[in-house]
C-alpha positions in Angstrom: 52.4 173.1 -306.3 48.8 173.8 -307.5 46.0 171.5 -306.4 44.5 169.3 -309.0 40.8 168.6 -309.6 41.4 165.0 -308.3 43.0 166.3 -305.0 40.5 165.7 -302.1 42.0 168.7 -300.2 40.9 170.9 -303.2 37.3 169.8 -302.8 37.4 170.4 -299.1 38.8 173.9 -299.6 36.1 174.6 -302.2 33.4 173.5 -299.8 34.9 175.6 -297.0 34.9 178.7 -299.2 31.3 178.0 -300.1 30.2 177.6 -296.5 32.1 180.8 -295.5 30.4 182.7 -298.3 27.0 181.4 -297.2 27.6 182.3 -293.6 28.7 185.8 -294.6 25.6 186.3 -296.8 23.4 184.8 -294.1 24.5 187.6 -291.8 23.5 190.2 -294.3 20.1 188.6 -294.9 19.0 189.0 -291.3 21.6 190.4 -288.9 25.0 189.3 -287.7 23.4 187.9 -284.6 21.1 185.8 -286.7 23.6 184.7 -289.3 23.1 181.0 -288.7 19.4 181.3 -289.4 20.1 183.4 -292.5 22.6 180.9 -293.7 20.2 178.0 -293.2 17.5 179.9 -295.2 19.9 180.8 -298.0 21.1 177.2 -298.2 17.5 175.9 -298.3 16.7 178.4 -301.1 19.8 177.5 -303.2 18.8 173.8 -303.0 15.1 174.5 -303.8 13.6 173.4 -307.1 11.5 176.5 -306.9 14.5 178.8 -307.4 14.7 179.9 -311.0 16.4 182.7 -312.9 13.0 184.4 -313.3 12.4 184.4 -309.5 15.8 185.9 -308.9 15.4 188.5 -311.6 11.9 189.5 -310.3 13.2 189.9 -306.8 16.2 192.0 -307.9 13.9 194.3 -309.9 11.5 194.6 -307.0 14.3 195.6 -304.7 15.6 198.1 -307.2 12.2 199.6 -307.6 11.8 199.9 -303.8 15.2 201.6 -303.5 14.3 204.1 -306.2 11.0 204.8 -304.5 12.7 205.4 -301.1 15.2 207.8 -302.9 12.3 209.7 -304.4 10.6 210.0 -301.1 13.8 211.4 -299.6 14.1 213.9 -302.5 17.0 212.2 -304.2 17.7 212.1 -307.9 16.6 209.0 -309.7 20.2 208.6 -311.0 21.6 207.9 -307.5 23.9 204.9 -306.9 21.9 201.7 -306.6 25.0 199.9 -305.1 24.8 201.5 -301.7 22.4 200.3 -299.0 
């Protein structure tokens, strides 16, 4: 039987999924050993009024530019896969 929007257990499950995703991303931000600190930083950022679409877009472009520059320094073609770390 599917859970309804009014079912409190559905809200708890949604919250659990969100916390697990934050913890996983927190581990990527710093290191697996520092996942709790990364999770806290990410949670604070997501609740910040300073976080806007423009800030996120600027950061993503900056990271992409850095990755391209590192590729050029290593003699890679500019068309390399941006999805790999």
